[in-house]
N, C-alpha and C positions, 0 to 999 in steps of 0.2 A: 805264933804267925799263921794265920790259917791258909796263907799261901804254901805252905808245904803238906798240904795234904796226900798229895801223890808223890811219896817217895818211892814206890815200889814199880814206877810206871817210868817210861822213857820219853826223852823229847819228841822221837819219831811218833808216839804215840799221842802226847800233849799237845804238839806244835804241827798240826798237819799243813801239807800233805808230808808223807814220809818221802826222805831223801833217797834216791834211787843210788846204787853204788857209784864209787867214783871212778873216772877213768884210768884205765891201766897206768897212762902216765901222770898222773895224778902228783902233786908236791906232798911231802909228809905232812905239813900243816893241812891240806885238804882231807887227806886219807884219815889224819886223826881226830878232825872236826867231825866227819861223818861216822867214825867209830864211837866217840862219845855221845853222839845222837841215838846210841842204841844201848846205852848204860842205863839202867835204873837211877833216877835221880839221887837217891840215897846213897849210891857207891861212890858218887863222883867225890875225887878227892880236889883241896885248895887247887893245884895246879891245872886240873882239867876244869875247873868252874872260870880259873884266869884265862885260858885259852878262851873257852865260849864266849865270854864277857869281850875279851879284846877282838873277837871276832864277829862280835855282835849278834850271835845266834840266839835264840829263842830267849830275848831277856827278860819277859813278864815270869818266866819260870825259873832261870837261873838266878837274876839279882836275888829273890827272897834267901836263895841259898846262901850267897855271898854274904848277905848282909848279917845272917845268921853267925857265919864266922868271923864278920867283924866286930860284932857287938862283943866278942869274946874277946878278940888277940885284934885289935884295930890295924897294926902293923906287920900282919902275918907275913911270912916270906913263903910264899906259893909256889915259886919256881925259879926267879933271877935274883930278888932282893927282898930286905924287909919293907914292907908296905906297898910290894908290887899287886896284891889283889885289890886292896884300897885303890891306889891308884888306877887300874883298871876300870873299877867300880865308876869312881867320878867322871870318869872320861867317857860312860856311856852315853848315846845320845840322849839330850833333855825329855825328849817325846818316852823314852822308855821309863823314865823316872814318873813323867805325868801319870802313867797307869797305876803307879804304886806311891802315891804322894805319903802314907805313912812310914813306908821304909825308907822312903827319901829324908823325910825329918829324923827319925831315928840314928840313919847314918850322918846327916849334918849335926845332930848333938855328939855323936862319937868323935867326929873331926874336930869341933870346936872345944872340947875337953882334952885333946892332944896336947902334952908339953911341947911346950917350943923348942925345946933342944931336940926332941924327938923328929919334930919336922925339918929341923934344920939338916939332920942326918941323912934326910932324901934327896935323892938325886935333884939336878938342877930342873927349875921350873915344877917342881913338885909342890911345895908350897902354894905358889900361886893358883895350880889346878886345884888344891884342897880348897883355899880361900875362896874361888870362884864357886865352888860346889855347895860350900858352908854358908854361902850368902842367899842360896835360898833358890826358887826355881825363876826362870827369866820370863820377863813378859813378851806376850806374843807379838812381832813385828809389825 
């Protein structure tokens, strides 16, 4: 995956402009996301990536890292439950996946290969989200 060339760089470096420090009264989540932008990509763990994807931060740089993990373990439990990273990824805006069509296709192949019983064990609505993503890119309206 040529999308992973800059694992020693941070999102602040790769996704300008650099973010300023969060406000003193910022929420824990805001402080966490700001902090994650200063971590080299290669040091971001599954929970970090899930947070960044769920918050839609620098998706062209984050989604390739997510797909790399999901190709090895599609139902990876990143933080909350089995499959949470996969569901965060498929819920990313279609425009983000439009920039990464090859990775989207690879993730769709992984999803279609999932056993039915594995998908049935995911939270309510997950099967529909996975099916929607696996159906392919949406046509422009």
